C-alpha positions in Angstrom: -35.5 -14.3 -37.1 -36.0 -10.6 -37.7 -34.1 -10.9 -41.0 -36.9 -13.0 -42.4 -39.4 -10.2 -41.8 -42.0 -12.1 -39.9 -41.6 -10.4 -36.6 -41.2 -6.7 -36.2 -38.0 -5.7 -34.4 -40.0 -3.4 -32.1 -41.9 -6.4 -30.7 -38.8 -8.3 -29.8 -37.3 -5.2 -28.1 -40.3 -5.1 -25.7 -39.4 -7.5 -22.9 -43.0 -8.8 -22.3 -43.7 -9.4 -25.9 -40.3 -11.0 -26.4 -41.1 -13.4 -23.5 -44.4 -14.4 -25.3 -43.0 -14.7 -28.8 -39.6 -16.4 -28.3 -41.1 -19.7 -27.1 -43.2 -19.8 -30.3 -40.4 -18.9 -32.5 -38.1 -21.4 -30.9 -40.7 -24.1 -31.3 -41.0 -23.4 -35.0 -37.2 -23.7 -35.4 -37.0 -26.8 -33.3 -39.8 -28.5 -35.4 -38.0 -27.5 -38.6 -34.6 -28.7 -37.4 -35.7 -32.0 -36.0 -38.2 -33.1 -38.7 -37.3 -36.3 -40.4 -39.4 -37.6 -43.3 -40.8 -41.1 -42.8 -40.1 -42.3 -46.4 -43.7 -43.2 -47.1 -44.8 -43.8 -50.7 -45.7 -40.7 -52.7 -49.3 -39.5 -52.6 -51.5 -40.2 -55.6 -53.2 -36.8 -55.9 -52.6 -33.3 -57.1 -50.0 -31.3 -55.1 -49.4 -27.6 -55.1 -46.4 -25.9 -53.6 -46.6 -22.2 -52.8 -43.7 -19.8 -52.3 -42.6 -16.2 -52.4 -40.6 -15.1 -55.4 -37.9 -13.5 -53.2 -37.9 -15.9 -50.2 -34.3 -16.3 -49.1 -35.1 -19.6 -47.4 -37.6 -21.6 -49.5 -35.8 -21.4 -52.9 -37.4 -22.4 -56.2 -35.5 -25.8 -56.4 -36.7 -26.6 -52.8 -40.3 -25.9 -53.7 -40.0 -28.0 -56.9 -38.7 -30.9 -54.9 -42.2 -31.3 -53.5 -43.1 -32.9 -56.8 -41.3 -36.0 -55.6 -44.1 -36.5 -53.0 -46.8 -37.3 -55.5 -47.5 -39.4 -58.5 -50.3 -37.0 -59.5 -50.1 -33.6 -61.0 -47.7 -31.1 -59.4 -48.0 -27.3 -59.7 -45.7 -24.6 -58.3 -47.3 -21.3 -57.5 -45.0 -18.3 -56.9 -46.5 -15.1 -55.4 -44.7 -11.8 -55.0 -43.0 -11.5 -51.6 -40.5 -12.9 -49.2 -40.8 -15.8 -46.7 -44.0 -14.2 -45.3 -45.6 -13.6 -48.7 -48.9 -15.1 -47.4 -49.5 -11.9 -45.4 -50.2 -10.0 -48.6 -51.9 -12.7 -50.6 -54.8 -14.1 -48.6 -57.4 -13.6 -51.3 -55.2 -15.4 -53.9 -54.4 -18.3 -51.6 -58.0 -18.6 -50.5 -59.1 -18.8 -54.2 -56.5 -21.4 -54.9 -57.6 -23.5 -51.9 -61.3 -23.1 -53.0 -60.4 -24.3 -56.6 -58.5 -27.3 -55.2 -61.4 -28.3 -53.1 -63.0 -29.5 -56.4 -60.1 -31.8 -57.0 -60.6 -35.5 -55.9 -59.0 -36.4 -52.6 -55.8 -38.5 -52.3 
């Protein structure tokens, strides 16, 4: 988990912080590992996938695969950064969300 860059190693070295963080991190991994798609029909609306340009986990082909979940327009937005690129791009992401609020709902 430290290798992704989301949690400072110093926090995990501190026993009290580790006892607070590990259940959250384990829950994230459990959700990711046990998720099974329902196979519902694709959405009929615009869909935007966001990713970091040097993310070692969410690769560009994985992000593009989200296009299969809509019959509407699809857009892939890549921002500079790793798996936690959002930490440095809140203004850009907020602007994107605001612009999408003008798009009709699914």
